[in-house]
Backbone bond lengths (Angstrom), bond angles and torsions (degrees), N, CA, C in turn:
res aa  C-N    CA-C-N  psi(-1)  N-CA   C-N-CA  omega(-1)  CA-C   N-CA-C  phi
1 M - - - 1.438 - - 1.513 110.61 -
2 P 1.333 122.78 137.50 1.396 122.32 179.85 1.531 114.15 -64.82
3 E 1.308 119.68 147.38 1.391 124.68 -177.28 1.551 114.40 -57.52
4 G 1.296 116.65 130.05 1.454 121.28 -177.73 1.499 114.38 93.19
5 L 1.335 119.54 -8.02 1.433 120.37 -179.09 1.637 105.81 -110.74
6 S 1.383 110.09 145.65 1.468 115.19 -177.00 1.463 105.24 -143.57
7 N 1.339 116.60 143.06 1.466 119.45 173.41 1.555 111.06 -103.87
8 A 1.342 111.63 18.05 1.455 118.43 175.11 1.517 114.97 -51.45
9 G 1.229 124.08 127.38 1.547 129.83 178.54 1.475 111.53 80.12
10 V 1.296 122.23 2.83 1.482 122.00 -177.94 1.556 106.22 -107.14
11 T 1.299 112.76 121.29 1.463 121.74 -173.28 1.523 107.37 -77.81
12 Q 1.340 122.19 158.53 1.410 131.42 169.30 1.510 111.85 -56.28
13 V 1.403 115.56 -35.10 1.486 120.86 177.04 1.519 109.28 -70.43
14 A 1.270 119.21 -40.18 1.510 119.74 178.34 1.582 109.60 -65.76
15 I 1.269 116.78 -37.78 1.424 122.37 -178.96 1.537 106.59 -67.82
16 D 1.261 121.04 -49.04 1.407 122.80 176.80 1.520 115.22 -59.74
17 A 1.284 118.35 -35.85 1.447 123.92 178.18 1.527 114.23 -69.86
18 M 1.408 110.78 -35.37 1.500 118.13 171.30 1.556 113.08 -69.53
19 A 1.340 115.29 -38.61 1.511 114.52 -179.08 1.591 107.01 -73.66
20 A 1.222 122.69 -26.44 1.408 121.72 179.13 1.612 113.54 -63.49
21 T 1.260 112.32 -26.20 1.458 119.96 178.94 1.548 116.93 -89.57
22 I 1.324 116.62 -1.10 1.508 120.77 175.89 1.542 106.93 -82.10
23 P 1.348 117.48 129.11 1.478 120.11 178.11 1.504 109.89 -66.77
24 V 1.322 113.66 151.50 1.461 121.11 -177.82 1.514 105.43 -124.57
25 P 1.289 118.74 155.13 1.504 122.61 -179.17 1.517 113.98 -64.34
26 A 1.306 117.16 136.72 1.476 120.33 177.04 1.520 110.98 -62.06
27 T 1.287 119.42 153.19 1.447 126.67 -179.06 1.458 112.00 -108.10
28 S 1.373 118.66 -2.02 1.465 120.78 179.74 1.586 104.64 -140.84
29 T 1.357 107.60 160.02 1.502 115.27 179.00 1.498 109.48 -80.64
30 P 1.354 118.13 131.22 1.489 119.47 -179.92 1.520 107.98 -73.78
31 P 1.446 115.36 157.10 1.447 118.50 -179.46 1.528 111.01 -64.27
32 G 1.374 111.20 150.72 1.466 117.02 176.64 1.510 114.84 -61.91
33 V 1.304 118.55 -44.52 1.348 129.05 -178.90 1.579 110.21 -141.06
34 A 1.425 112.77 130.94 1.545 110.85 178.37 1.508 105.22 -117.01
35 D 1.360 109.59 140.31 1.479 118.09 174.39 1.452 114.26 -81.68
36 T 1.368 118.92 -13.50 1.465 122.54 175.31 1.499 110.50 -126.84
37 S 1.281 115.33 162.90 1.482 118.74 178.68 1.527 113.24 -90.11
38 A 1.308 118.84 28.15 1.485 119.82 -176.60 1.432 111.59 -64.22
39 L 1.308 115.57 137.95 1.525 123.02 178.57 1.473 106.65 -116.51
40 G 1.411 112.06 150.77 1.424 118.10 174.82 1.514 112.92 -81.78
41 S 1.340 116.95 -178.95 1.484 114.85 -174.05 1.618 108.16 -103.46
42 A 1.273 114.48 -6.06 1.476 115.19 177.19 1.583 108.92 -85.70
43 S 1.356 111.71 169.93 1.482 116.09 177.93 1.575 107.12 -115.27
44 P 1.298 121.20 64.72 1.491 118.35 -179.56 1.473 110.20 -76.21
45 Y 1.296 117.71 163.81 1.382 121.76 172.63 1.581 108.38 -119.22
46 A 1.362 112.78 166.97 1.442 119.32 175.28 1.502 108.76 -138.41
47 R 1.343 111.08 143.34 1.479 116.70 177.59 1.500 110.97 -67.26
48 A 1.367 115.91 155.11 1.465 120.97 -173.45 1.462 110.55 -67.32
49 D 1.338 118.17 -25.92 1.471 119.68 -178.98 1.529 118.49 -95.87
50 H 1.450 113.85 16.54 1.473 116.94 -179.31 1.538 109.92 -74.60
51 T 1.297 113.13 159.71 1.446 120.31 179.34 1.567 112.21 -126.90
52 H 1.381 116.14 158.79 1.458 122.13 176.83 1.465 108.28 -116.27
53 A 1.270 119.93 147.07 1.478 124.55 170.17 1.537 110.53 -57.89
54 S 1.298 113.79 130.25 1.429 116.69 178.35 1.534 112.17 -88.82
55 K 1.409 114.07 134.88 1.484 112.84 170.77 1.516 114.27 -103.38
56 A 1.348 114.25 22.39 1.472 119.39 178.16 1.532 104.74 -128.55
57 R 1.315 112.94 149.49 1.525 123.37 174.96 1.591 101.87 -123.99
58 K 1.349 112.47 132.68 1.538 116.52 -177.71 1.549 104.30 -138.60
59 Q 1.325 111.67 144.55 1.485 116.63 175.23 1.478 108.39 -164.59
60 I 1.296 113.24 148.31 1.474 127.72 177.85 1.580 110.04 -119.61
61 V 1.353 117.33 120.78 1.394 117.84 -177.68 1.488 112.29 -131.25
62 T 1.309 124.03 150.83 1.442 125.94 172.50 1.536 105.60 -93.21
63 M 1.348 114.60 121.08 1.488 122.10 179.80 1.475 107.02 -78.74
64 G 1.368 113.59 151.44 1.447 120.25 167.32 1.516 114.54 -54.91
65 S 1.233 116.29 154.66 1.504 118.33 -178.96 1.564 118.45 -56.39
66 A 1.295 113.47 -28.63 1.419 118.19 -177.37 1.521 116.74 -111.67
67 A 1.340 112.03 17.08 1.436 114.34 -171.46 1.557 115.15 -71.48
68 T 1.323 114.35 131.32 1.430 118.81 173.71 1.575 110.55 -111.51
69 T 1.297 116.64 -16.82 1.493 121.71 172.98 1.453 109.43 -132.70
70 F 1.314 116.71 153.62 1.418 122.04 173.05 1.528 108.77 -135.24
71 A 1.331 117.87 125.39 1.523 120.30 175.55 1.532 103.12 -102.25
72 W 1.412 110.13 122.13 1.356 119.15 -177.27 1.590 108.63 -109.83
73 T 1.331 115.61 119.47 1.445 121.97 174.16 1.521 104.73 -95.85
74 F 1.385 117.23 122.69 1.411 117.17 -178.94 1.505 109.70 -62.69
75 P 1.418 114.20 151.00 1.469 119.79 -179.58 1.532 110.24 -64.06
76 T 1.303 116.78 -32.81 1.460 122.23 171.82 1.491 107.27 -136.42
77 A 1.341 119.29 128.89 1.402 121.42 -179.45 1.481 113.37 -66.82
78 F 1.291 121.49 154.64 1.429 127.18 174.51 1.596 102.99 -81.56
79 P 1.333 118.10 165.13 1.434 124.68 -178.06 1.530 106.77 -61.76
80 A 1.318 120.45 148.76 1.455 126.54 -178.44 1.607 107.85 -55.39
81 G 1.303 109.46 136.98 1.422 119.97 178.25 1.622 112.06 89.24
82 V 1.311 120.81 -9.37 1.402 122.03 179.23 1.533 110.36 -82.33
83 V 1.303 116.02 122.12 1.486 123.96 173.25 1.543 109.07 -98.81
84 P 1.305 118.85 102.15 1.501 120.03 -172.69 1.564 109.54 -75.41
85 I 1.269 111.62 160.47 1.494 122.56 168.94 1.472 107.73 -85.27
86 V 1.207 122.67 120.69 1.450 126.16 -176.45 1.524 116.53 -120.18
87 S 1.240 117.04 146.44 1.451 124.26 -179.76 1.539 113.35 -150.46
88 A 1.307 116.53 150.34 1.470 121.52 176.51 1.438 112.42 -146.12
89 I 1.336 118.45 152.86 1.486 121.93 171.87 1.493 107.15 -142.50
90 V 1.440 110.17 150.78 1.472 118.73 -178.59 1.448 111.91 -91.97
91 Q 1.276 120.92 132.38 1.376 125.12 171.20 1.536 107.13 -103.64
92 V 1.416 112.69 123.69 1.575 116.39 -173.57 1.529 102.51 -111.98
93 P 1.456 109.78 167.35 1.386 117.66 172.39 1.548 115.33 -64.76
94 S 1.343 118.12 145.23 1.387 120.26 -177.24 1.531 110.63 -58.23
95 G 1.352 113.39 137.49 1.569 115.36 -179.98 1.509 110.40 100.23
96 N 1.315 118.65 -16.29 1.441 118.88 -178.96 1.559 108.51 -78.19
97 T 1.416 112.66 130.77 1.460 122.40 -176.45 1.504 110.79 -102.73
98 D 1.339 118.96 -4.90 1.466 118.57 175.90 1.510 111.64 -68.07
99 L 1.403 111.52 157.82 1.470 119.96 177.77 1.576 105.85 -104.14
100 F 1.360 115.55 146.80 1.481 115.83 175.54 1.516 106.15 -126.19
101 N 1.328 113.32 134.53 1.445 123.12 177.39 1.473 107.63 -108.30
102 V 1.336 114.75 123.76 1.462 118.91 176.28 1.507 108.67 -115.71
103 Q 1.295 118.13 127.68 1.485 120.67 -179.24 1.514 105.20 -139.65
104 V 1.393 106.85 158.75 1.488 115.63 -177.11 1.488 109.62 -89.12
105 M 1.342 120.13 134.23 1.387 126.43 -179.56 1.503 110.00 -99.34
106 G 1.289 119.91 119.03 1.380 122.83 178.96 1.662 108.44 76.25
107 E 1.409 109.76 -161.63 1.505 112.78 179.28 1.557 105.00 -106.07
108 P 1.367 113.81 133.23 1.420 113.03 172.97 1.550 114.02 -63.16
109 T 1.349 112.13 159.64 1.457 114.66 177.47 1.602 106.05 -120.01
110 N 1.211 116.12 -179.85 1.505 121.12 -176.11 1.499 111.08 -68.05
111 A 1.378 113.40 -15.32 1.487 116.60 -176.38 1.664 111.79 -111.57
112 G 1.284 117.89 -7.43 1.362 115.58 -179.70 1.593 118.88 169.81
113 C 1.272 119.76 178.42 1.443 119.72 175.45 1.531 108.04 -155.86
114 V 1.371 109.02 173.00 1.569 116.69 -176.00 1.485 105.41 -119.45
115 F 1.288 119.46 126.17 1.484 124.96 170.34 1.474 110.03 -98.49
116 Q 1.381 115.91 139.58 1.438 123.35 172.08 1.579 105.89 -102.72
117 I 1.290 122.54 130.49 1.482 126.16 -173.16 1.589 101.59 -119.24
118 N 1.298 116.63 123.05 1.511 125.73 173.72 1.401 107.99 -117.94
119 R 1.380 120.37 133.28 1.402 127.30 179.00 1.636 108.56 -106.69
120 V 1.258 111.92 119.14 1.499 117.19 -179.20 1.533 115.74 -108.30
121 S 1.223 118.63 130.42 1.471 120.48 -172.98 1.630 112.44 -123.23
122 S 1.253 116.74 147.83 1.443 118.55 177.76 1.543 105.61 -110.98
123 G 1.281 118.90 59.01 1.469 120.97 -175.19 1.508 113.90 -93.71
124 L 1.407 118.33 -145.44 1.433 121.90 -178.77 1.536 112.79 -58.70
125 L 1.370 116.57 -37.74 1.467 119.93 -177.31 1.531 107.67 -63.73
126 A 1.284 122.14 -40.54 1.444 128.31 179.07 1.448 107.72 -59.81
127 L 1.388 120.09 -44.05 1.496 120.07 178.01 1.511 113.19 -62.94
128 L 1.318 114.30 -36.41 1.526 115.89 178.85 1.492 113.19 -78.73
129 T 1.307 120.05 -36.11 1.519 120.75 -174.98 1.499 110.02 -103.23
130 G 1.259 120.40 -9.80 1.420 120.81 -177.32 1.561 113.75 71.88
131 A 1.244 117.24 20.60 1.506 121.94 -174.38 1.478 108.57 -139.96
132 L 1.405 111.91 158.61 1.417 116.84 171.75 1.523 112.35 -73.89
133 S 1.259 119.03 160.09 1.462 122.20 -178.73 1.490 111.17 -136.23
134 I 1.305 118.38 146.49 1.481 122.70 172.17 1.574 110.53 -71.12
135 N 1.284 110.23 127.48 1.583 114.26 -173.58 1.491 103.38 -101.50
136 P 1.280 120.05 118.37 1.484 123.20 178.50 1.587 110.84 -88.02
137 T 1.267 120.65 0.38 1.457 123.07 178.35 1.461 109.87 -65.55
138 P 1.407 117.09 126.86 1.434 120.24 179.65 1.445 113.15 -59.91
139 I 1.385 116.71 151.01 1.398 125.86 176.50 1.522 107.40 -147.70
140 K 1.330 116.85 137.22 1.558 120.63 174.39 1.469 103.50 -89.17
141 A 1.224 114.12 119.89 1.610 121.41 -177.66 1.542 109.58 -135.24
142 T 1.310 118.70 163.76 1.417 124.94 176.87 1.523 108.93 -109.24
143 L 1.352 113.06 139.22 1.475 116.77 -178.43 1.487 108.22 -116.66
144 H 1.366 118.08 120.31 1.364 125.21 176.23 1.579 110.50 -95.07
145 M 1.296 117.68 125.97 1.466 123.18 -170.82 1.443 112.61 -126.77
146 L 1.427 115.15 145.90 1.423 118.17 -176.43 1.584 102.71 -142.97
147 A 1.330 118.71 137.26 1.418 128.93 170.83 1.476 113.91 -132.01
148 L 1.418 113.47 120.83 1.432 117.37 -174.58 1.542 111.86 -115.73
149 E 1.295 119.84 137.55 1.398 121.44 173.43 1.515 109.08 -73.03
150 P 1.363 115.39 128.80 1.448 121.19 -176.33 1.574 111.75 -64.50
């Protein structure tokens, strides 16, 4: 026993009771995302630098000036057979009044998807026809994309 420490007056039952409250390492990987807040009955600990598997893929890209479609290959593919829920939105320069419609072309795969981007303007043609029109003028914009495992 180290100098200055004594177990005098401490029973084995007390020592066992204290030992039972010390956390132990987990023996399995925790889920990446939980839909409920269920907790286990053990008191495992985790190191501060541990990671969890992500069920989301996120990326921001600058589109080419004349882009009408964008093929996104996920940074990390989802497991085989997983069809993710995908979404994207266009970030435009400040002061831009055009609207951008981003839609998914075809069915996403576990490795990627294709977005179609349409630019809609309410310029001179709209004044003449009373309708919005597709604007083919190139614009450099940023695309924010998100894919989630269902």
